[in-house]
Each structure stands twice: as structure tokens, then as C-alpha cells.
N, C-alpha and C positions, 0 to 999 in steps of 0.2 A: 448421790447415792458412790460408794466407793467401793469400787470392781478390784478384786485382787486374782495376780499371776503368780504360780509358783515361780520362787527364786530360783531354783533350781531347771526348771523348764527355760527360765530367761536364760541364766548362766549358758548351760550348754548350748542353747540353739544362737546364741549372738556368739559365741566362741567357733562354733561351724562357720559360722557366717560371714568372719572375719578372716579365716583362715581359707575360704574359698576367694574373697577377694584379693586379698595379702598376696597369697600364692608363695613360690619359695622365696624370692627375692624381698616381698615388702613392695613398700609402694615406690616405687622406684622416681617417679615424678616428683613427690612430695621432699623426698630426702634429696633430690637433685637442686630443687629450686628454695625451698626452705632451709634455715639455719637453722640444728638442734635447740639453739639458746631461743627462737623467737616464740613467743606470746599471742595471743588471737581473743576477739570478743567476737561471738556470731551472735544471730539469733536464729532460730525456725520460725517462717512465718507462712502462715497459710496463702496459696494463691486465689482460692474459691472459698467458696462457704461449705461448709459441711460438719461432722463430727470428728473430736479427735480421740482417736485412740492408737496405742503402742508407746506412750509416754515412756514403760518402764524397759521397755528394749531400746529405745534410743539410749537413754540413760546408762543403761548396762554396755553398750556398744563403746560410748567417747571413754567410760571408767576403765573399760577391758583393754581400751590401747594406751591409758595412764590415767591412774588414780590420784592426777592431781587437778586433771580438768574437774571442774565445778558446773552443775550442769543445773541450772534449775528453772523447774516446771512453771509458766505462768497461768498455765490452766488445768483442770484435771481431764482425764480420759472419762467422755462422755458427754464434755461440754461443747456446744454450738462453736462453730467459730466461721469469722467472717470476712471476708477478702481483704489481706492484708495487716491481718491480728495474727498479735505476736504470740504463738504457743510456747516458746522455752526459750532462755537465756546459758551461751554457753562461754567458759573462760577457761583457759590454760593453754599449755604446750600446741603451737598451732601446728605441729606436726600427726598430734594425734587428732586433733580436731579435723584436720584435714580429710584425713587417714578414716576415719570412721564414720565420714558426712552418709557415704552413700548405703552402707549398712542402716544406719538409724534411718535415714530418708525410706529406704523400701518399706521398712516395717511398718515405719508411721502411715506412709503413702499405702499402704498393702489396708491396714486393720481401718484406718481411720476411712479406708475408700466404701469397707463390708460395714461398718457403724453407719455411715452416713446412707447408704442404702435401705440400712436394715430400719433406720429412722422413717424414711420416707413412706416404708411399709407400714410402719407401725402409726404414722401420723393417719395415713389413709381408714385406719378401722378404730380409731380412738374414740369414737362414738358407740361402739359394741364394745359387748365384755370378751371378745376373743384376741387373743395374743397372736403373734407371727412368732413361728419358730425354725431354726435350723436345721438341715438335714446332714449326712454326714459327705455330701457334695465338697468336700472341702480341699484345699492344697496339700496335698503328701508332706508330713512331717509338720504341716503349721496348723493343723485342726485345735489343736488347745487355745492357740490363738487367734484362731479367726471365730471359735465360737466365743470367747473374751469378747472380740470385737463385737458382735450380735449383741449381746448383754449391755454395751455400752452404746449400740444406738438403740436400745428399748425393747429389745426381741429376746424371747427366751431360748434354751437350749433343747432339742432331742437329747437322744440318746449319744453319748458319747464315741461309744465303740462296739463291736459286737458282744460285749462282755457284759455290758451294765444291763441290759432289757433284751427282752426275746419279743423281735419285730417279727411276726410269721407273715410273709410276703407270697405276692401271688404262684410265685413258681415254689415255695414251698408247701404249698397248697397242694399243687400239682402233683408235687413226690408225694406229700404224705398221702396223697388221696380223698384230699377233701376238708372242708373247713371244720367241721367236728372231729376227726382225728387226729389234724396237725394242733388244735386248741389242748386235748387231752393230752399227749404226749409233753406238750410246751409244758403245760401246768403240773405235770407229774415229774419232772426231768429238772426245773430250775428250785431255787428256794425259796422261801416265806417271804424275803426281801424282794425277791425279781421282778418286777412288773412283766405282764404278759398283755402286746398289744397285735389287732391282725388286722389285715390290711383286706376289704371287701371292693368287690365292684359294683356289686347291685343292691338291692334291697333283699332280695330273698335271700343273700348270704347272710346280710347284716339281721336276718331273722335266725337262723343258725348260732352265729354268735350271742344273740342276746338267749336262745335258750342254753347254752349250753358256758358260758359265762367267759367275763374278761376283763382286764381291768381298763382296756381301752380300744376304741376300733380304731384305724384311719379309714376314711370314705376317699375310694381313689375317684379321682376324672368324675366325679356326680355332678348334675348341673345344680343350680340353687334349688329349685324345686324339687330335687331327688333329695338334695343336702336337709332340707327341711321336713321334709317326711322321716330323714333316718333319726334327725334330733326328736321329732315326735316319738317314733318308736322308741328308741333310747332312755328317754323320759328323765334323764339323769342318774342312769343306772351304770353307767360307763364314760369316760373321756372321749369325746367326741372330736378328731383329726382332721380336716380337711385336707386333700394332697394333689396335684397334680396339674401343673401348667399355670398356677395362679401367679399371675404381674400386677403390678400397680394399676391397670386399668380394672382388673376382675375383683380384686381384694377383699373392695366395701361389699361388692354384691355377695359373696361368700358368707362374710364376718354375719354380715345382717341375717341371714339363716338362723342362729345361734348356736354354731358350731365353736368348741373352747379354743381349739389351737387350729390355727393354717400353718403348714411347712413348706417354706419354699427355699428351692434348694437356689436358686438364683443370689440370697443373700450372699453366698460364699461362691458360688462359680462362676456369677457373673458379675461381680461386682468392678466396679474401674476404680482404681489409684485414686486417692485424693492428692491432686496439686498441693505438694509442702517445699519450701524450698529452704535451703541454708545461706545466710547472707553473713558475709564477713562485716565487721564493721571499722571501718579506717576511723582513728583518732585525727 
């Protein structure tokens, strides 16, 4: 499957990252030690097993430093990689390659880490009909890329921001005066293409939601036996999403209750970067 990122998002993000790293004087180490005319060949290789993500950002980092750099991906985002396996080859002006190295690896390591963790969660529930999805617990300004990495790892995306869906949480319910007033206000406010989801903590609240109607219900911090009962109550009338403290050890039991989605904040807020390295090839 091919995954896409907006070229405009990539261009702006990479430019800002390079500017942060190069600062006011540029890469003084590389300028001091590497002749301007020098060329180099390098590979990006995996130091550990995982799932690759972020190749378009790595490519942009090298090309923004110098358009003469040739970047050849040896696999696509979403591919599984083994330790020592080559992910990409780079050739061109040595200064550009060395100066862009850290930005390229930072993006790839972070996104590959998210994709790899997502793949681990997805594997635990592959025998069920449930999908693992992300949350808004993302790194500021990296949300689009981290959610892209979740897709690369076999997960699904929840809403991207506060503006693309209405998700009524417990605090909204408390201020609005209850489940029913909150639902009625949300449905009256949003357009016909905007989905409305509401969080519930109890089966009693779920009963109120079913009477009033919604597009989806978020079943928060419920035990598997409660989730199973909730799925029976909903009976396919709306999307059922489970959430709250989900781990690799608990996700299978949650999925086996029959829920449609399981949202996991850890996919983005706790993913460890995948160890990737850039190695210069010496002729």
C-alpha cells in the first residue's frame, strides 16, 4: 500500500528543521573539514528490526541542502526492515550529505519508531475485526507526520484536530449538564458531514447515548466484560471505540470484545525512535 504526505507539509517542516540545526553560521565542522568539491556515497541502514517511515522527509532534507544529491529509497514507507538492511542510498556533494544527516535521521527514526510500535499493537489484534488507532497525544507540529507513521504501521487515524470531528469528553458533559444536553447541542451545531462521538464511562451513560443517537461512542476505561456488554447494547447502531490505559498486554482481550476501534495514545507519545544510521561508503 502506498502512503502519501503533502509535499507542502514536508517542505515547510524540513526547511524549519534544517534552519534550526544550521543556525546562523551553518555546519562549521563540515565546512572546516570537507572541501566544497568533495563528493560522497552513503547508505541509511537499520540497526534494529522495525517498520520504516519518513523516507520522503529524509529525501527532502538532502535535496534542500543541495539539489544535486541523489537519494534512492531501497524500500517504501511501511516496509519491514531487518538489522543491517539498507533503507536508502545517497550520493552527491559531501557537505550537503553530512549537513542534512541528522535532520534526515531524526525524522526517520521518530516516524519509524511510531510505525514499529503501531505494527506491534496491530499484530496483537490481527485475529479480530478491531483496528488500533492514534489520538491527539502527538508531538507539537509533528502530528501529520506521526499520524502518517501510524498508517505506515498498519493503524488507523482518529481525528487530526479539534476541527474535523466533534468528540464530547467527560469534561464537556460535566459543563454542558449531562450526556443528552451535550449531544443535542453538538448535533445542532455541526454540519451534516461532521461526525459526533461521545465518551461514556458507564453502561448507564451508554443507554442515554443510544436513546439520543450519535455516530460513535468512546467506551472509556471499561473492563472487557463491560465492553462486551456495551457492544451488545449498541448492536451495530454506531461505531464502538475502546480507550484508556491500553497496553500491548491488554489490547487483545479488548479487541476480542467486539469493539471496532481501540485508541492508543502510546503509539505517538511513548514510541521509542528506531535506530537508523547513515554510513559513508569509502571507495
